[in-house]
C-alpha positions as CSV (number, residue, x, y, z in Angstrom):
1,M,0.0,0.0,0.0
2,S,2.8,2.4,-0.8
3,D,0.9,4.0,-3.6
4,T,-1.7,6.7,-3.3
5,I,-5.2,6.2,-4.7
6,Y,-8.1,8.4,-5.6
7,A,-11.7,8.0,-6.7
8,P,-15.0,9.9,-6.8
9,A,-17.1,9.0,-3.7
10,T,-20.4,10.2,-5.2
11,A,-22.4,8.9,-8.1
12,P,-21.6,10.1,-11.6
13,G,-23.8,12.7,-13.2
14,R,-24.9,16.3,-12.4
15,A,-25.2,17.2,-8.8
16,A,-24.7,20.2,-6.5
17,V,-21.7,18.6,-4.9
18,A,-19.3,15.8,-5.9
19,V,-16.8,14.3,-3.5
20,V,-13.4,12.9,-4.5
21,R,-11.3,11.0,-2.0
22,L,-7.6,10.4,-1.8
23,S,-5.7,8.0,0.4
24,G,-2.0,7.1,0.8
25,P,1.4,8.7,1.5
26,Q,1.2,11.3,-1.3
27,A,-2.4,12.5,-0.4
28,G,-1.2,15.6,1.4
29,D,1.4,16.5,-1.3
30,A,-1.3,16.1,-4.0
31,L,-3.6,18.5,-2.2
32,K,-0.8,21.1,-1.8
33,K,0.1,20.9,-5.5
34,L,-3.6,21.4,-6.4
35,G,-4.7,23.9,-3.8
36,G,-1.7,25.3,-1.9
37,R,-1.2,24.7,1.8
38,L,-2.9,22.0,3.8
39,P,-6.0,22.9,5.8
40,A,-6.0,22.3,9.6
41,P,-6.7,18.6,10.2
42,R,-10.4,17.6,9.9
43,R,-11.5,21.2,9.2
44,A,-13.0,22.2,5.8
45,A,-11.2,25.0,4.0
46,L,-12.0,26.8,0.7
47,R,-9.3,26.2,-1.9
48,R,-8.8,27.1,-5.5
49,L,-7.7,23.9,-7.3
50,R,-5.4,24.2,-10.3
51,D,-3.9,21.6,-12.6
52,G,-0.2,21.3,-13.5
53,T,-0.5,24.2,-16.1
54,G,-2.0,26.5,-13.5
55,A,-5.5,26.4,-15.0
56,L,-8.3,26.8,-12.5
57,L,-10.3,23.7,-12.0
58,D,-12.7,24.6,-9.3
59,E,-13.2,26.4,-6.0
60,A,-13.8,23.6,-3.6
61,L,-13.8,22.6,0.0
62,A,-10.8,20.6,1.0
63,L,-10.5,18.4,4.1
64,W,-7.2,16.9,5.4
65,F,-7.2,13.7,7.5
66,P,-3.7,12.8,8.6
67,G,-3.3,9.1,9.4
68,P,-3.9,7.1,11.4
69,A,-6.9,9.1,12.4
70,S,-8.7,8.6,9.1
71,Y,-11.1,6.2,7.5
72,T,-8.4,4.2,5.9
73,G,-5.8,4.7,8.6
74,E,-3.6,6.5,6.0
75,D,-3.1,10.2,5.2
76,S,-6.4,11.0,3.4
77,V,-8.0,14.0,1.6
78,E,-11.6,14.8,0.6
79,L,-12.4,17.3,-2.1
80,H,-15.9,18.6,-2.1
81,L,-16.3,19.9,-5.7
82,H,-19.1,21.5,-7.7
83,G,-20.9,18.5,-9.1
84,G,-20.7,19.1,-12.9
85,P,-19.2,16.2,-14.8
86,A,-16.5,18.5,-16.4
87,V,-15.4,19.7,-13.0
88,V,-15.0,16.2,-11.7
89,A,-13.3,15.0,-14.8
90,G,-10.8,17.9,-14.7
91,V,-9.8,17.1,-11.1
92,L,-9.5,13.4,-11.7
93,G,-7.3,14.1,-14.7
94,A,-5.1,16.4,-12.6
95,L,-4.7,13.7,-9.9
96,S,-3.8,11.2,-12.5
97,A,-1.1,13.6,-13.9
98,L,0.4,13.7,-10.4
99,G,1.0,10.0,-10.5
100,L,-1.8,8.9,-8.3
101,R,-3.7,5.7,-9.1
102,L,-7.5,5.3,-9.6
103,A,-8.8,3.1,-6.8
104,E,-10.2,-0.4,-7.3
105,P,-13.7,-1.2,-6.1
106,G,-13.7,-1.3,-2.3
107,E,-10.0,-0.4,-2.0
108,F,-10.6,2.4,0.6
109,T,-12.4,0.0,2.9
110,R,-9.9,-2.7,2.2
111,R,-7.1,-0.4,3.4
112,A,-9.2,0.4,6.5
113,F,-9.4,-3.3,7.1
114,E,-5.7,-4.0,6.5
115,N,-4.8,-1.1,8.7
116,G,-6.9,-2.3,11.6
117,R,-9.5,0.4,11.4
118,L,-12.3,-2.2,11.1
119,D,-12.6,-5.9,10.8
120,L,-14.0,-8.0,7.9
121,A,-17.5,-8.3,9.5
122,Q,-17.6,-4.5,9.9
123,A,-16.4,-4.0,6.4
124,E,-19.3,-6.2,5.1
125,G,-21.6,-4.0,7.2
126,V,-20.3,-0.9,5.4
127,A,-21.2,-2.6,2.1
128,D,-24.6,-3.4,3.4
129,L,-25.2,0.1,4.6
130,I,-24.3,1.5,1.1
131,E,-26.8,-0.9,-0.4
132,A,-29.5,-0.5,2.2
133,E,-33.0,0.2,0.6
134,T,-35.2,-0.2,3.7
135,D,-35.2,0.9,7.3
136,A,-34.6,-2.7,8.4
137,Q,-31.6,-3.1,6.2
138,R,-30.2,0.2,7.5
139,R,-30.6,-0.9,11.1
140,Q,-29.0,-4.3,10.5
141,A,-26.1,-2.8,8.6
142,L,-25.4,-0.2,11.3
143,D,-25.5,-2.9,13.9
144,Q,-22.8,-4.8,12.1
145,V,-20.7,-1.7,11.4
146,G,-21.0,-1.0,15.1
147,G,-19.3,-4.3,15.8
148,R,-22.0,-6.5,17.2
149,L,-20.9,-9.6,15.4
150,S,-17.3,-8.8,16.1
151,G,-18.0,-8.4,19.8
152,A,-19.8,-11.8,19.8
153,Q,-16.9,-13.4,18.0
154,T,-14.5,-12.1,20.6
155,R,-16.7,-13.5,23.4
156,W,-16.9,-16.9,21.7
157,R,-13.2,-16.9,21.2
158,E,-12.5,-16.2,24.9
159,A,-14.7,-19.2,25.9
160,M,-12.8,-21.4,23.5
161,I,-9.5,-20.3,25.0
162,E,-10.8,-21.2,28.4
163,A,-11.8,-24.7,27.2
164,L,-8.6,-25.1,25.3
165,A,-6.6,-24.4,28.5
166,V,-8.3,-27.4,30.2
167,F,-7.5,-29.8,27.3
168,E,-4.0,-28.5,27.0
169,A,-3.5,-29.1,30.7
170,A,-4.4,-32.8,30.3
171,V,-2.1,-33.1,27.3
172,D,0.9,-31.2,28.6
173,F,0.9,-32.5,32.2
174,P,-0.3,-36.1,32.1
175,D,1.9,-37.1,35.1
176,E,1.1,-34.1,37.4
177,E,-1.6,-34.1,40.1
178,I,-4.4,-33.3,37.7
179,P,-7.8,-35.0,38.0
180,A,-8.3,-37.8,35.5
181,D,-11.6,-36.2,34.3
182,V,-10.0,-32.9,33.5
183,A,-11.1,-33.0,29.9
184,R,-14.7,-33.3,30.9
185,R,-14.4,-30.1,32.8
186,A,-14.5,-28.3,29.6
187,A,-18.1,-29.3,29.0
188,P,-19.6,-26.6,31.1
189,V,-17.9,-24.0,28.8
190,L,-18.4,-25.8,25.5
191,T,-22.1,-26.8,25.9
192,P,-23.6,-23.3,26.3
193,L,-21.1,-22.0,23.6
194,V,-22.3,-24.6,21.1
195,A,-25.9,-23.7,21.9
196,E,-25.2,-20.0,21.3
197,L,-23.3,-20.6,18.1
198,R,-26.1,-22.9,16.8
199,A,-28.7,-20.1,17.5
200,A,-26.5,-17.5,15.8
201,A,-26.2,-19.8,12.7
202,A,-30.0,-20.3,12.6
203,E,-30.5,-16.5,12.9
204,T,-28.2,-15.9,9.9
205,E,-31.0,-16.9,7.6
206,R,-33.2,-14.1,8.9
207,G,-30.3,-11.7,8.4
208,E,-29.8,-12.9,4.8
209,K,-33.5,-12.3,4.1
210,V,-33.4,-8.8,5.5
211,R,-30.5,-8.1,3.2
212,S,-31.8,-9.8,0.0
213,G,-35.6,-9.6,0.5
214,Y,-38.5,-11.7,1.6
215,R,-39.7,-13.7,-1.5
216,I,-43.4,-13.9,-2.3
217,A,-44.6,-15.9,-5.3
218,L,-47.9,-15.5,-7.1
219,M,-49.0,-18.9,-8.2
220,G,-51.9,-20.3,-10.1
221,A,-53.4,-21.3,-13.4
222,P,-53.4,-18.9,-16.5
223,N,-55.8,-16.0,-16.2
224,A,-56.3,-16.4,-12.4
225,G,-55.4,-12.8,-11.9
226,K,-51.7,-13.0,-10.9
227,S,-50.5,-10.2,-13.2
228,T,-53.4,-8.0,-12.2
229,L,-52.5,-8.4,-8.5
230,L,-48.8,-7.8,-9.2
231,N,-49.6,-4.5,-10.9
232,A,-52.0,-3.5,-8.1
233,L,-49.4,-4.1,-5.4
234,A,-46.6,-2.5,-7.4
235,R,-48.8,0.6,-8.2
236,R,-47.6,0.4,-11.8
237,E,-48.0,-1.6,-14.9
238,A,-45.2,-4.0,-14.3
239,A,-46.7,-7.0,-16.1
240,I,-48.8,-7.3,-19.3
241,V,-52.4,-8.1,-18.6
242,T,-54.5,-9.6,-21.4
243,A,-57.4,-12.1,-21.8
244,T,-55.0,-14.5,-23.6
245,A,-54.0,-17.4,-21.5
246,G,-50.2,-17.8,-21.0
247,T,-49.3,-14.2,-21.5
248,T,-46.7,-14.3,-18.7
249,R,-44.0,-16.8,-19.6
250,D,-41.1,-15.7,-17.4
251,I,-40.6,-14.5,-13.8
252,I,-41.4,-10.9,-13.3
253,E,-39.9,-9.6,-10.1
254,V,-41.0,-6.4,-8.4
255,P,-39.3,-5.1,-5.2
256,L,-41.6,-3.7,-2.6
257,V,-41.2,-2.4,1.0
258,L,-43.6,-3.8,3.5
259,A,-43.4,-3.1,7.3
260,G,-40.0,-1.6,6.6
261,Y,-38.6,-4.7,5.0
262,K,-37.6,-5.5,1.5
263,V,-39.9,-7.9,-0.4
264,I,-39.5,-9.4,-3.8
265,L,-42.9,-10.1,-5.3
266,A,-42.9,-12.4,-8.3
267,D,-45.5,-12.9,-11.0
268,T,-45.1,-16.4,-12.5
269,A,-46.2,-18.2,-15.6
270,G,-49.7,-19.9,-15.3
271,L,-49.3,-23.5,-14.3
272,R,-50.8,-25.9,-16.8
273,D,-49.7,-28.7,-19.1
274,T,-48.6,-27.3,-22.5
275,E,-47.0,-28.4,-25.7
276,D,-45.5,-25.0,-26.2
277,E,-41.7,-25.3,-25.4
278,I,-41.3,-21.7,-24.3
279,E,-44.4,-21.8,-22.1
280,A,-43.3,-25.1,-20.6
281,E,-40.0,-23.6,-19.6
282,G,-41.9,-20.7,-18.0
283,V,-44.0,-23.2,-16.0
284,R,-40.8,-25.0,-14.9
285,R,-39.3,-21.7,-13.7
286,A,-42.5,-20.8,-11.9
287,Q,-42.5,-24.0,-10.0
288,A,-38.8,-23.6,-9.1
289,W,-39.3,-20.0,-7.9
290,G,-42.3,-21.0,-5.9
291,A,-40.5,-23.8,-4.2
292,E,-37.8,-21.4,-2.9
293,A,-40.2,-18.6,-2.0
294,D,-40.9,-17.7,1.6
295,L,-44.6,-17.3,0.9
296,R,-46.8,-18.6,-1.9
297,I,-50.0,-16.8,-2.8
298,W,-52.3,-19.1,-4.8
299,L,-54.9,-17.4,-7.0
300,R,-57.8,-19.4,-8.4
301,D,-60.5,-18.0,-10.6
302,G,-63.6,-17.9,-8.6
303,M,-65.8,-18.0,-11.7
304,T,-64.3,-21.2,-13.3
305,E,-62.0,-23.1,-10.8
306,T,-62.5,-25.1,-7.7
307,L,-60.1,-25.8,-4.8
308,E,-59.5,-29.3,-6.2
309,S,-58.6,-27.9,-9.7
310,L,-55.7,-25.7,-8.4
311,P,-52.7,-26.6,-10.6
312,G,-50.5,-27.2,-7.6
313,R,-50.5,-28.3,-4.0
314,P,-50.7,-25.5,-1.4
315,E,-48.7,-26.1,1.7
316,P,-49.5,-25.1,5.3
317,G,-49.0,-21.4,5.6
318,D,-49.7,-20.6,1.9
319,L,-52.3,-18.0,1.2
320,I,-55.3,-18.9,-1.2
321,L,-57.1,-16.0,-2.8
322,V,-60.3,-16.7,-4.8
323,T,-60.3,-13.9,-7.4
324,K,-63.0,-12.0,-9.3
325,R,-65.1,-11.2,-6.2
326,D,-66.1,-8.0,-8.0
327,L,-67.8,-10.2,-10.6
328,G,-69.8,-12.1,-8.1
329,A,-67.5,-15.1,-7.4
330,A,-68.6,-16.8,-4.2
331,I,-66.8,-19.6,-2.3
332,A,-67.6,-22.0,0.5
333,S,-65.9,-21.8,3.9
334,G,-62.4,-23.2,4.0
335,E,-61.7,-22.8,0.2
336,G,-59.7,-19.6,0.5
337,R,-60.6,-15.9,0.8
338,A,-62.8,-14.1,-1.8
339,F,-60.7,-11.4,-3.3
340,S,-60.5,-8.8,-6.0
341,A,-57.4,-6.7,-6.8
342,K,-59.8,-4.0,-8.2
343,L,-61.5,-3.5,-4.8
344,P,-59.5,-1.1,-2.5
345,E,-60.7,-2.7,0.7
346,D,-59.4,-6.1,-0.5
347,L,-56.1,-4.7,-1.5
348,T,-55.7,-2.9,1.8
349,W,-56.4,-6.1,3.7
350,L,-53.9,-8.1,1.6
351,E,-51.1,-5.5,2.1
352,E,-51.7,-5.5,5.9
353,A,-51.7,-9.3,5.9
354,L,-48.5,-9.5,4.0
355,A,-46.9,-6.8,6.2
356,D,-47.8,-8.9,9.2
357,R,-46.3,-12.1,7.6
358,V,-43.1,-10.3,6.8
359,S,-42.6,-8.6,10.1
360,T,-43.3,-11.8,11.9
361,A,-40.8,-13.7,9.9
362,L,-38.0,-11.1,9.8
363,G,-38.6,-9.0,12.9
364,G,-37.0,-9.6,16.3
365,A,-35.9,-7.9,19.5
366,E,-32.7,-7.0,17.7
367,P,-31.0,-7.7,14.4
368,P,-29.2,-11.0,14.0
369,A,-25.4,-10.9,14.7
370,A,-24.5,-12.9,11.5
371,T,-26.1,-11.9,8.2
372,R,-24.4,-13.8,5.4
373,L,-24.0,-17.3,4.0
374,R,-20.3,-17.0,4.7
375,H,-21.0,-16.4,8.4
376,R,-23.5,-19.3,8.6
377,E,-21.0,-21.8,7.0
378,L,-18.2,-20.8,9.4
379,L,-20.5,-20.9,12.4
380,A,-21.7,-24.4,11.4
381,E,-18.1,-25.5,11.0
382,A,-17.3,-24.3,14.5
383,V,-20.4,-26.0,15.9
384,R,-19.3,-29.3,14.4
385,R,-15.8,-29.0,15.8
386,L,-17.0,-28.1,19.3
387,E,-19.7,-30.8,19.5
388,R,-17.0,-33.3,18.8
389,A,-14.7,-31.8,21.4
390,A,-17.5,-31.9,24.0
391,G,-18.4,-35.5,23.2
392,P,-18.0,-38.4,25.6
393,K,-14.7,-40.3,25.9
394,V,-12.9,-37.7,23.8
395,E,-9.1,-37.8,23.7
396,P,-7.7,-34.5,25.1
397,E,-5.3,-34.2,22.2
398,L,-8.1,-34.5,19.5
399,A,-10.4,-32.2,21.5
400,A,-7.8,-29.5,21.8
401,E,-7.3,-29.7,18.0
402,D,-11.0,-29.4,17.3
403,V,-11.3,-26.4,19.6
404,R,-8.3,-24.7,17.8
405,L,-9.9,-25.4,14.4
406,A,-13.3,-24.0,15.7
407,A,-11.5,-20.8,16.8
408,R,-9.9,-20.6,13.4
409,A,-13.2,-20.8,11.7
410,L,-14.6,-18.0,13.8
411,D,-11.5,-15.9,13.2
412,R,-12.3,-16.1,9.5
413,I,-15.6,-14.3,10.2
414,T,-13.8,-11.1,11.2
415,G,-10.8,-11.6,9.0
416,R,-8.2,-12.3,11.7
417,V,-7.2,-15.2,9.4
418,G,-8.4,-15.7,5.9
419,A,-7.5,-16.6,2.4
420,E,-6.8,-13.8,0.0
421,D,-9.5,-15.0,-2.4
422,V,-12.1,-14.5,0.3
423,L,-11.0,-10.9,0.9
424,D,-11.0,-10.3,-2.9
425,R,-14.5,-11.5,-3.1
426,V,-15.8,-9.4,-0.2
427,F,-14.2,-6.1,-1.3
428,S,-14.9,-6.6,-5.1
429,S,-18.6,-6.1,-4.3
430,F,-18.0,-2.5,-3.1
431,C,-18.5,0.5,-5.4
432,I,-15.4,2.4,-6.5
433,G,-14.7,5.2,-4.0
434,K,-15.6,3.1,-0.9
């Protein structure tokens, strides 16, 4: 990290203000060459920025962050420019002419990680915060940036060190006056730890759904009203609605926000037997998407279909709507709920019911500590190792090794140890400038 990097930190296009960031040993010199003397640390100062020929580029606010008290832990600069594309391009060109390098995606945050300003779990929280679209995603990301998962990992690691000391004593001092059952004395430490790790791994699925969205599939036969309902909930014409059966042949996904959570609502192809190769593929995709959905809403035409004629098998917890209530469709008790997407009261009821489903599934007293598949896999590995270490008649040498490997798995969550390809994958998901 001997070179100095730069990048725009704000989105391209016209704006009132655009921010350009610099980080590295030459950041201060670059600012002096463009705008004269350095401002006082962490205080904004107005500077006239000029390129190497002396041409005026902009009047901008400049901020100087000497390391290690900066985001990256290195000497850093922020330039708050007028947001015109030509202004930004001129400043970026001047920085390039000074020998600075355009940053790679996530490189500022990676430098913060490598300089100990934050760990890998916190860095992932930064990425989630940038991508947050809902209040729930924002709260969860801030919780992770604040170090909740990191703090839990530290607590788990301390418990494993305590258990490891017991096993190591049995291994290193076999002839000393140490009780023969010394290895079993680790069980009071390992048993509650395993339970906590197992609970954290289970909660990871909730965290993943908060990040990626709760998935709701609209299922049913052709012309049951799926596309009409999708458009009504989306408040726009997201899907084509016609009287021709089989109009929808692919998955149409629409993001919504319900109860503060992200929801992915999917209109699917009508389920039926067909000789049409394209429609048959649409049916296959519909069934696959529905199988992975968190909630399936089955729609059946109240004018022509019966419960037995549904082209699928609703599972417990699925919602069945009998459509075309506005046309007089009536149903018997237990066959679903009479519904019409054209009636405001029905739409209000459905939105409230879905919001309740989503908040029940994803809500909780506090956000989950672990939020990614990577976290879940490492927690599961640690659980397997510790369960074996806490087992009956375990050899102290083998138990000690299992505890060490479990600790190593948890260390990979925060990046205390980790393969370079894992770090590359994490930071490549960031935008340039962060």
